[in-house]
C-alpha positions as CSV (number, residue, x, y, z in Angstrom):
1,M,-25.7,3.4,-17.2
2,N,-23.6,0.7,-15.8
3,E,-25.9,-1.5,-13.3
4,Q,-22.8,-2.2,-11.4
5,K,-22.6,1.4,-10.1
6,K,-26.2,1.5,-8.8
7,N,-25.8,-0.4,-5.6
8,V,-23.1,1.3,-3.4
9,F,-21.9,0.1,-0.1
10,A,-19.6,2.4,1.8
11,I,-17.4,1.2,4.7
12,I,-16.1,4.0,6.8
13,N,-13.5,4.0,9.4
14,P,-14.8,6.6,11.8
15,I,-11.3,7.3,13.3
16,S,-9.7,7.8,9.8
17,G,-9.8,11.7,10.1
18,V,-11.9,14.7,10.7
19,G,-15.1,14.6,9.0
20,S,-15.4,11.0,8.6
21,K,-18.6,10.6,10.8
22,R,-20.5,13.6,9.3
23,K,-19.0,15.3,6.3
24,I,-17.9,12.4,4.4
25,P,-21.2,10.3,4.5
26,K,-23.0,13.5,3.5
27,M,-20.7,13.9,0.4
28,I,-21.3,10.2,-0.5
29,E,-25.1,10.6,-0.1
30,E,-25.0,13.7,-2.2
31,I,-23.2,11.9,-5.3
32,C,-25.3,8.7,-5.0
33,T,-28.5,10.7,-4.8
34,Q,-27.5,12.8,-7.9
35,Y,-26.9,9.7,-10.0
36,N,-29.8,7.7,-8.5
37,Y,-27.4,5.0,-6.9
38,E,-28.7,2.9,-4.2
39,L,-26.5,3.5,-0.9
40,Q,-25.8,1.8,2.3
41,I,-23.3,3.2,4.7
42,Q,-21.5,1.3,7.7
43,F,-18.9,2.3,10.2
44,T,-16.3,0.1,11.4
45,E,-16.1,-0.6,15.0
46,Y,-12.9,-2.7,15.6
47,A,-10.0,-4.3,13.7
48,G,-11.2,-6.7,11.2
49,H,-14.6,-5.4,11.1
50,A,-14.3,-3.9,7.7
51,S,-13.7,-7.4,6.3
52,I,-16.9,-8.7,7.8
53,L,-18.8,-5.7,6.3
54,T,-17.4,-6.2,3.1
55,Q,-18.5,-9.9,3.0
56,E,-22.1,-8.8,4.0
57,A,-22.0,-6.3,1.1
58,L,-21.1,-8.9,-1.3
59,K,-23.8,-11.3,-0.1
60,A,-26.2,-8.3,-0.4
61,G,-25.2,-7.9,-4.1
62,A,-23.2,-4.6,-3.8
63,G,-21.7,-3.6,-7.1
64,T,-19.4,-1.0,-5.7
65,I,-17.8,-1.0,-2.3
66,L,-16.2,2.3,-1.1
67,A,-13.4,1.9,1.4
68,V,-13.0,5.1,3.5
69,G,-10.0,5.1,5.6
70,G,-6.2,4.4,5.8
71,D,-4.3,1.5,4.4
72,G,-5.5,-0.9,7.1
73,T,-9.3,-0.2,6.2
74,V,-8.6,-0.3,2.5
75,N,-6.6,-3.5,2.7
76,E,-9.3,-5.2,4.8
77,V,-11.9,-4.4,2.2
78,A,-9.7,-5.3,-0.8
79,R,-8.7,-8.5,0.5
80,S,-12.4,-9.5,1.0
81,M,-13.2,-8.5,-2.6
82,I,-10.6,-10.7,-4.4
83,H,-12.0,-12.4,-7.4
84,S,-15.4,-10.9,-6.9
85,D,-17.4,-8.9,-9.4
86,A,-17.8,-5.9,-7.2
87,V,-15.6,-2.8,-7.9
88,L,-13.5,-1.2,-5.1
89,G,-13.8,2.6,-4.7
90,I,-10.8,4.0,-2.5
91,I,-11.4,7.3,-0.6
92,P,-7.9,7.6,1.1
93,K,-8.0,9.2,4.6
94,G,-4.8,7.7,6.1
95,S,-1.2,8.8,6.2
96,G,0.5,6.4,3.8
97,N,-2.3,5.7,1.4
98,G,0.0,3.3,-0.5
99,L,-2.6,1.7,-2.8
100,A,-4.2,5.0,-3.4
101,R,-1.1,6.7,-4.4
102,E,-0.1,3.7,-6.5
103,L,-3.3,3.9,-8.5
104,H,-3.0,7.8,-8.8
105,I,-6.4,8.2,-6.9
106,P,-6.9,11.7,-5.6
107,L,-6.2,12.4,-1.8
108,L,-9.2,14.9,-1.8
109,V,-12.4,13.1,-0.8
110,R,-14.6,14.7,-3.4
111,K,-12.2,14.0,-6.2
112,A,-11.8,10.4,-5.2
113,L,-15.6,10.0,-4.9
114,E,-16.1,11.3,-8.6
115,L,-14.2,8.3,-9.8
116,I,-17.2,6.0,-9.2
117,V,-18.9,8.2,-11.8
118,K,-16.3,9.5,-14.1
119,G,-13.3,7.0,-13.5
120,K,-12.6,3.8,-15.3
121,V,-12.5,0.2,-14.0
122,I,-9.1,-1.6,-14.1
123,T,-8.2,-5.0,-12.8
124,I,-5.0,-5.2,-10.5
125,D,-3.0,-8.2,-9.2
126,C,-2.6,-9.1,-5.6
127,C,0.1,-11.3,-3.9
128,N,0.0,-14.0,-1.4
129,A,2.8,-14.5,1.3
130,N,2.2,-17.8,3.3
131,G,-1.6,-17.5,2.8
132,K,-1.9,-13.8,3.7
133,V,-2.9,-11.3,1.0
134,F,-1.1,-8.0,0.3
135,F,-1.5,-5.5,-2.7
136,C,1.5,-3.3,-2.5
137,T,4.7,-4.5,-0.6
138,C,5.7,-7.4,1.5
139,G,9.1,-7.4,3.3
140,V,11.4,-8.9,5.6
141,G,14.4,-7.3,7.5
142,F,14.7,-3.7,8.5
143,D,11.4,-2.5,7.3
144,A,9.4,-5.2,8.9
145,A,11.2,-4.5,12.4
146,V,10.4,-0.8,12.0
147,S,6.7,-1.6,11.4
148,Q,6.6,-3.9,14.5
149,K,8.0,-1.3,16.6
150,F,5.7,1.5,15.2
151,A,2.6,-0.8,15.6
152,K,3.3,-1.0,19.5
153,E,3.3,2.8,19.8
154,K,0.4,4.6,21.5
155,R,1.1,7.8,19.5
156,R,1.3,7.7,15.7
157,G,2.8,10.1,13.1
158,S,5.9,11.2,11.3
159,L,7.9,12.2,14.4
160,T,7.1,8.6,16.1
161,Y,7.9,6.7,12.8
162,I,11.3,8.5,12.4
163,K,12.3,8.0,15.9
164,N,11.6,4.2,15.6
165,T,13.4,4.0,12.5
166,V,16.5,5.6,13.9
167,E,16.3,3.6,17.0
168,E,16.0,0.4,15.0
169,Y,18.8,1.4,12.5
170,L,21.4,1.8,15.4
171,S,20.8,-1.8,16.7
172,Y,19.6,-3.7,13.6
173,Q,21.9,-6.4,12.2
174,P,21.7,-7.6,8.5
175,E,20.7,-11.1,8.0
176,P,21.9,-13.7,5.4
177,Y,19.0,-14.9,3.1
178,E,18.4,-17.4,0.3
179,L,15.9,-16.4,-2.3
180,Q,14.4,-18.7,-4.8
181,I,12.9,-16.7,-7.7
182,D,11.1,-18.6,-10.3
183,G,13.4,-21.6,-9.7
184,N,16.6,-19.4,-9.7
185,T,18.6,-19.3,-6.4
186,V,20.1,-16.1,-5.0
187,K,22.1,-15.6,-1.7
188,E,22.6,-12.3,-0.1
189,K,23.3,-10.9,3.1
190,A,20.7,-8.0,3.3
191,F,19.5,-5.1,5.4
192,L,16.0,-5.7,3.9
193,I,14.2,-7.5,1.0
194,A,11.0,-6.1,-0.4
195,C,8.6,-7.8,-2.7
196,G,6.8,-5.2,-4.7
197,N,3.6,-5.8,-6.6
198,A,3.3,-2.0,-6.6
199,S,6.2,0.4,-6.8
200,Q,5.8,2.0,-3.4
201,Y,5.2,1.5,0.2
202,G,3.2,4.6,0.6
203,N,3.8,8.3,0.9
204,N,5.5,8.1,-2.6
205,A,8.4,6.0,-1.1
206,F,9.3,4.1,-4.4
207,I,11.1,0.9,-3.1
208,A,10.4,-0.9,-6.4
209,P,10.2,2.0,-8.9
210,H,9.6,0.0,-12.0
211,A,7.0,-2.4,-10.6
212,N,3.7,-2.7,-12.3
213,I,0.4,-3.6,-10.3
214,Q,-1.1,-5.0,-13.5
215,D,2.0,-7.0,-15.2
216,G,1.6,-10.3,-13.3
217,L,5.1,-10.0,-11.8
218,M,6.7,-9.0,-8.6
219,D,9.8,-6.7,-8.3
220,I,12.1,-8.0,-5.5
221,T,14.3,-5.4,-4.1
222,I,17.3,-6.4,-2.1
223,L,19.2,-3.7,0.1
224,A,22.7,-4.6,0.9
225,P,24.2,-3.6,4.1
226,F,25.3,0.3,4.2
227,T,27.0,3.0,6.2
228,P,25.4,6.1,7.8
229,L,27.0,8.0,4.8
230,D,24.6,6.1,2.5
231,I,21.5,7.1,4.3
232,A,20.9,10.5,2.6
233,P,21.5,9.3,-1.0
234,L,19.3,6.3,-0.5
235,A,16.4,8.5,1.2
236,I,16.5,10.8,-1.8
237,Q,16.5,8.1,-4.3
238,L,13.7,6.4,-2.5
239,F,11.5,9.5,-2.9
240,T,12.5,10.3,-6.3
241,K,11.9,6.9,-8.0
242,Q,15.6,6.4,-8.5
243,I,16.6,3.9,-5.8
244,D,17.4,1.4,-8.4
245,K,20.3,3.5,-9.5
246,N,22.0,2.9,-6.1
247,S,24.9,0.4,-6.0
248,K,23.5,-1.1,-2.7
249,I,20.2,-2.2,-4.5
250,K,19.6,-5.2,-6.6
251,I,16.2,-5.9,-8.2
252,F,14.8,-9.1,-9.6
253,R,11.5,-10.0,-11.2
254,G,9.4,-13.1,-10.9
255,Q,6.0,-14.8,-10.3
256,Q,7.0,-16.9,-7.4
257,V,9.4,-16.2,-4.6
258,K,10.7,-18.1,-1.7
259,I,12.4,-16.3,1.1
260,I,14.4,-18.7,3.4
261,R,16.2,-17.2,6.6
262,Q,17.7,-18.7,9.7
263,H,14.9,-18.1,12.0
264,P,11.1,-17.2,12.0
265,G,10.4,-13.7,12.5
266,I,8.5,-10.6,11.7
267,M,7.5,-9.8,8.0
268,H,5.3,-6.9,7.0
269,L,2.4,-6.9,4.7
270,D,1.6,-3.4,3.3
271,G,3.1,-2.0,6.4
272,E,1.3,-4.3,8.9
273,P,3.7,-6.6,10.8
274,V,2.9,-10.3,11.2
275,M,5.0,-13.3,12.5
276,A,6.3,-15.6,9.8
277,E,8.0,-18.9,9.5
278,S,11.8,-19.0,8.4
279,Q,10.5,-19.9,5.1
280,I,8.1,-17.5,3.2
281,D,6.3,-18.5,0.1
282,I,5.1,-15.6,-2.0
283,C,3.2,-15.7,-5.3
284,I,1.2,-13.2,-7.5
285,E,-2.4,-13.5,-8.3
286,P,-3.0,-11.7,-11.7
287,G,-6.3,-9.9,-12.2
288,A,-7.5,-10.3,-8.8
289,L,-9.3,-7.1,-8.0
290,K,-11.4,-4.5,-9.9
291,V,-11.0,-0.9,-8.8
292,Y,-11.9,2.5,-9.9
293,T,-8.9,4.8,-11.1
294,P,-8.8,8.2,-12.8
295,P,-9.7,8.0,-16.6
296,Y,-5.9,9.1,-17.4
297,V,-2.8,10.3,-15.7
298,S,-0.9,13.1,-17.4
299,F,2.9,12.8,-17.8
300,S,3.2,16.3,-16.7
301,R,1.5,15.8,-13.4
302,E,3.7,12.7,-12.8
303,V,6.9,14.8,-13.4
304,Q,5.5,17.6,-11.2
305,N,4.8,15.0,-8.4
306,L,8.4,13.7,-8.6
307,F,9.8,17.3,-8.4
308,W,7.5,18.1,-5.5
309,E,8.6,15.1,-3.5
310,A,12.3,15.9,-4.2
311,S,11.8,19.5,-3.2
312,R,10.4,18.4,0.2
313,F,13.9,17.3,1.4
314,F,15.3,20.8,0.8
315,D,12.6,22.8,2.4
316,K,14.5,25.2,4.6
317,G,11.5,26.0,6.9
318,K,10.9,22.4,8.1
319,P,12.7,19.1,7.5
320,Y,10.8,16.7,5.3
321,I,10.5,14.2,8.1
322,F,8.4,16.5,10.2
323,K,5.8,17.3,7.5
């Protein structure tokens, strides 16, 4: 039996969903007892606490660290585990679940937990933007502006996000950018620029549909200014992994990207808004993190997921954005 699995440290965000304080810890305890794993459980108490708990777990020799929560909790834990020997187990309990979806990790808690026993360990890349780590996407422009607006809201959820998106679209002005991608210069006026280590933002919104989180490259997506008539095709293509087919989209690949804009402003890292200078230096760190994933993902399951996402747009009972 793999020695690395015998010492399990679970970090749980108690506000990440119903059952996080009672039901989920019990499920973790059951599986660890069944396989004779040592277990410690800690609950986060404030923003940034997951990072501190992860560092303590690593010092204590944890071989497996479970992150139970949404994207914020998972990213805090993952960032603190970079280049360590420990393996990350993701128990997704958020709304977007970007990294979990990218790695095909089940959204059901019990199924996700089973991966620490039945799954395989892979090594994934991470990226660094002006010294800050991200795993899925980093962006400037419209998506960063929306993330900033959303972060200030007291009420979260799909309705609030859509409201902010519409309000921001009505007033947002595209900006000129200069990009230096592995030494090659690209100048564009853009609505947004997304650097994808992974293919999606979360919620199966594929902004860089051909990105591979293990290939040592970033996919840089540039969205040109567009009209209201372009919104529906762009939205459908975003959720059906076809956005690269749109004429408003340009995609480049590289290991190092320098984004130069006219003024400092907001960028987002996996959906979290942060202030950044007018120049943003982004690079990839190959093989940075070990993580449990399913032993295999069938092609039929992938096709099924894509058709399911597309069908949500045409649900006559309730519009996609309110699901």
